[in-house]
C-alpha atoms as an extended CHARMM CRD file, in Angstrom:
* protein
*
        93  EXT
         1         1  MET       CA             34.9360000000      -27.4780000000       53.3830000000  PROA      1               0.0000000000
         2         2  PHE       CA             31.6920000000      -26.0000000000       53.7690000000  PROA      2               0.0000000000
         3         3  TYR       CA             28.7400000000      -29.0050000000       51.5720000000  PROA      3               0.0000000000
         4         4  ALA       CA             25.9670000000      -26.9570000000       50.7110000000  PROA      4               0.0000000000
         5         5  VAL       CA             22.4970000000      -27.2040000000       48.0110000000  PROA      5               0.0000000000
         6         6  GLY       CA             21.3460000000      -24.6060000000       45.9560000000  PROA      6               0.0000000000
         7         7  HSD       CA             19.4210000000      -21.5320000000       47.2550000000  PROA      7               0.0000000000
         8         8  THR       CA             16.3600000000      -19.4070000000       46.4610000000  PROA      8               0.0000000000
         9         9  PRO       CA             15.3270000000      -16.9660000000       48.2380000000  PROA      9               0.0000000000
        10        10  ASN       CA             11.6660000000      -17.8620000000       49.6270000000  PROA      10              0.0000000000
        11        11  THR       CA             10.1010000000      -14.1650000000       48.5180000000  PROA      11              0.0000000000
        12        12  ARG       CA              7.6700000000      -14.4890000000       46.0080000000  PROA      12              0.0000000000
        13        13  PHE       CA              5.4580000000      -13.8320000000       48.7700000000  PROA      13              0.0000000000
        14        14  LEU       CA              7.0290000000       -9.8290000000       48.6670000000  PROA      14              0.0000000000
        15        15  ASP       CA              5.7600000000       -9.9210000000       44.6470000000  PROA      15              0.0000000000
        16        16  GLU       CA              3.0660000000       -7.8200000000       45.0510000000  PROA      16              0.0000000000
        17        17  THR       CA              4.6410000000       -5.4360000000       47.5460000000  PROA      17              0.0000000000
        18        18  ALA       CA              7.4630000000       -2.4160000000       47.8060000000  PROA      18              0.0000000000
        19        19  VAL       CA             10.6210000000       -4.6550000000       48.8360000000  PROA      19              0.0000000000
        20        20  GLU       CA             12.7970000000       -4.5970000000       46.2400000000  PROA      20              0.0000000000
        21        21  ARG       CA             14.4650000000       -7.2240000000       45.3140000000  PROA      21              0.0000000000
        22        22  ASP       CA             17.4130000000       -8.4590000000       42.8310000000  PROA      22              0.0000000000
        23        23  GLU       CA             16.5950000000      -11.0780000000       39.8800000000  PROA      23              0.0000000000
        24        24  SER       CA             17.2240000000      -13.9880000000       42.4090000000  PROA      24              0.0000000000
        25        25  GLY       CA             14.6570000000      -12.7510000000       44.7750000000  PROA      25              0.0000000000
        26        26  TYR       CA             17.2600000000      -11.6860000000       47.2220000000  PROA      26              0.0000000000
        27        27  ILE       CA             16.2050000000       -8.6930000000       49.4960000000  PROA      27              0.0000000000
        28        28  PHE       CA             18.2020000000       -5.2200000000       48.9850000000  PROA      28              0.0000000000
        29        29  THR       CA             19.1180000000       -3.9560000000       52.2000000000  PROA      29              0.0000000000
        30        30  GLN       CA             20.1240000000       -0.5150000000       52.6570000000  PROA      30              0.0000000000
        31        31  ALA       CA             23.3140000000        1.5020000000       54.2570000000  PROA      31              0.0000000000
        32        32  ASP       CA             22.5570000000        3.2730000000       56.9970000000  PROA      32              0.0000000000
        33        33  ASP       CA             24.1750000000        7.8530000000       57.0580000000  PROA      33              0.0000000000
        34        34  VAL       CA             27.5540000000        6.9690000000       57.0100000000  PROA      34              0.0000000000
        35        35  GLY       CA             27.1440000000        4.0030000000       54.7070000000  PROA      35              0.0000000000
        36        36  ARG       CA             27.2290000000        1.0030000000       57.9350000000  PROA      36              0.0000000000
        37        37  PRO       CA             24.9590000000       -1.8720000000       55.9700000000  PROA      37              0.0000000000
        38        38  THR       CA             21.5600000000       -2.1010000000       58.5560000000  PROA      38              0.0000000000
        39        39  ALA       CA             18.6790000000       -4.6270000000       57.4350000000  PROA      39              0.0000000000
        40        40  ARG       CA             16.2730000000       -1.7280000000       56.2740000000  PROA      40              0.0000000000
        41        41  THR       CA             15.0180000000       -2.5480000000       53.6950000000  PROA      41              0.0000000000
        42        42  SER       CA             12.8270000000       -0.1670000000       50.4220000000  PROA      42              0.0000000000
        43        43  VAL       CA             10.3330000000       -0.1580000000       53.0030000000  PROA      43              0.0000000000
        44        44  ASP       CA             10.0840000000        1.7140000000       56.0240000000  PROA      44              0.0000000000
        45        45  GLY       CA             10.2160000000       -0.9140000000       59.2880000000  PROA      45              0.0000000000
        46        46  VAL       CA             10.7580000000       -3.4170000000       57.4230000000  PROA      46              0.0000000000
        47        47  PHE       CA             13.7070000000       -4.8730000000       57.9450000000  PROA      47              0.0000000000
        48        48  ALA       CA             15.8710000000       -7.8290000000       56.2210000000  PROA      48              0.0000000000
        49        49  ALA       CA             17.8770000000      -11.1900000000       57.5760000000  PROA      49              0.0000000000
        50        50  GLY       CA             19.1510000000      -14.0730000000       56.8380000000  PROA      50              0.0000000000
        51        51  ASP       CA             19.8560000000      -15.9520000000       53.4410000000  PROA      51              0.0000000000
        52        52  VAL       CA             16.8670000000      -14.1260000000       51.6930000000  PROA      52              0.0000000000
        53        53  ALA       CA             19.7770000000      -10.7810000000       51.7510000000  PROA      53              0.0000000000
        54        54  ASP       CA             22.6020000000      -12.9470000000       51.3560000000  PROA      54              0.0000000000
        55        55  PRO       CA             23.2160000000      -13.8150000000       48.2160000000  PROA      55              0.0000000000
        56        56  ARG       CA             27.3460000000      -14.3000000000       48.9080000000  PROA      56              0.0000000000
        57        57  TYR       CA             28.0640000000      -15.6840000000       52.4960000000  PROA      57              0.0000000000
        58        58  ARG       CA             24.1520000000      -17.9380000000       53.1110000000  PROA      58              0.0000000000
        59        59  GLN       CA             25.8790000000      -19.0830000000       56.2170000000  PROA      59              0.0000000000
        60        60  ALA       CA             23.9310000000      -20.1510000000       59.6650000000  PROA      60              0.0000000000
        61        61  ILE       CA             26.1280000000      -17.4320000000       61.3630000000  PROA      61              0.0000000000
        62        62  THR       CA             25.6210000000      -14.3740000000       59.2890000000  PROA      62              0.0000000000
        63        63  SER       CA             21.7330000000      -15.0940000000       59.0880000000  PROA      63              0.0000000000
        64        64  ALA       CA             22.3230000000      -15.2440000000       63.0650000000  PROA      64              0.0000000000
        65        65  GLY       CA             24.0420000000      -11.6210000000       62.6070000000  PROA      65              0.0000000000
        66        66  THR       CA             22.2550000000      -10.0210000000       60.3260000000  PROA      66              0.0000000000
        67        67  GLY       CA             19.4370000000      -11.5440000000       62.8000000000  PROA      67              0.0000000000
        68        68  SER       CA             20.4920000000       -9.5250000000       65.6890000000  PROA      68              0.0000000000
        69        69  MET       CA             20.9470000000       -6.9640000000       62.8890000000  PROA      69              0.0000000000
        70        70  ALA       CA             17.8480000000       -6.4800000000       62.0890000000  PROA      70              0.0000000000
        71        71  ALA       CA             16.0550000000       -6.9070000000       65.2290000000  PROA      71              0.0000000000
        72        72  LEU       CA             18.4980000000       -3.5390000000       67.2340000000  PROA      72              0.0000000000
        73        73  ASP       CA             17.2410000000       -2.1710000000       63.9620000000  PROA      73              0.0000000000
        74        74  ALA       CA             13.6860000000       -2.6410000000       64.3080000000  PROA      74              0.0000000000
        75        75  GLU       CA             13.7360000000       -1.8440000000       67.7870000000  PROA      75              0.0000000000
        76        76  GLU       CA             15.5690000000        1.8450000000       66.9020000000  PROA      76              0.0000000000
        77        77  PHE       CA             13.6510000000        1.9800000000       64.3920000000  PROA      77              0.0000000000
        78        78  LEU       CA             10.3220000000        1.4940000000       66.2890000000  PROA      78              0.0000000000
        79        79  GLU       CA             11.5730000000        4.3960000000       69.2120000000  PROA      79              0.0000000000
        80        80  THR       CA             11.8610000000        6.6040000000       66.4470000000  PROA      80              0.0000000000
        81        81  LEU       CA              7.8420000000        6.5330000000       66.0670000000  PROA      81              0.0000000000
        82        82  ARG       CA              7.5280000000        6.5790000000       70.1720000000  PROA      82              0.0000000000
        83        83  GLU       CA              9.8150000000        9.5400000000       70.6010000000  PROA      83              0.0000000000
        84        84  SER       CA              7.6170000000       11.0620000000       66.9100000000  PROA      84              0.0000000000
        85        85  ASP       CA              4.2830000000        9.6220000000       68.6900000000  PROA      85              0.0000000000
        86        86  GLU       CA              5.2490000000       11.8480000000       72.0890000000  PROA      86              0.0000000000
        87        87  LEU       CA              6.5430000000       14.5880000000       69.3570000000  PROA      87              0.0000000000
        88        88  THR       CA              3.0300000000       15.3330000000       68.8690000000  PROA      88              0.0000000000
        89        89  ALA       CA              0.7460000000       14.8040000000       71.2710000000  PROA      89              0.0000000000
        90        90  THR       CA              2.9610000000       17.1440000000       72.8640000000  PROA      90              0.0000000000
        91        91  ALA       CA              2.5850000000       19.7480000000       69.9280000000  PROA      91              0.0000000000
        92        92  THR       CA             -1.3610000000       19.2810000000       69.3190000000  PROA      92              0.0000000000
        93        93  ALA       CA             -1.7860000000       19.6130000000       73.4850000000  PROA      93              0.0000000000
């Protein structure tokens, strides 16, 4: 048995941003090109993990897992930016 108190995602700080959330405040994350879940949000370079992106399970272990997903997705995003910058530098040289 799990005992849990009520959960309300603490995402009000995103009210003035373009990060998409549901009516309860949970952050929507996007799937990749083949439909697998990612930690990407509706804003490039912004990733969500943990309880704020998990309205179903809301457990520490799933938060840890999505934290790992977010780190890997962010690393991939930054690598894409670096490659883009290198291509731009090569094209303008």
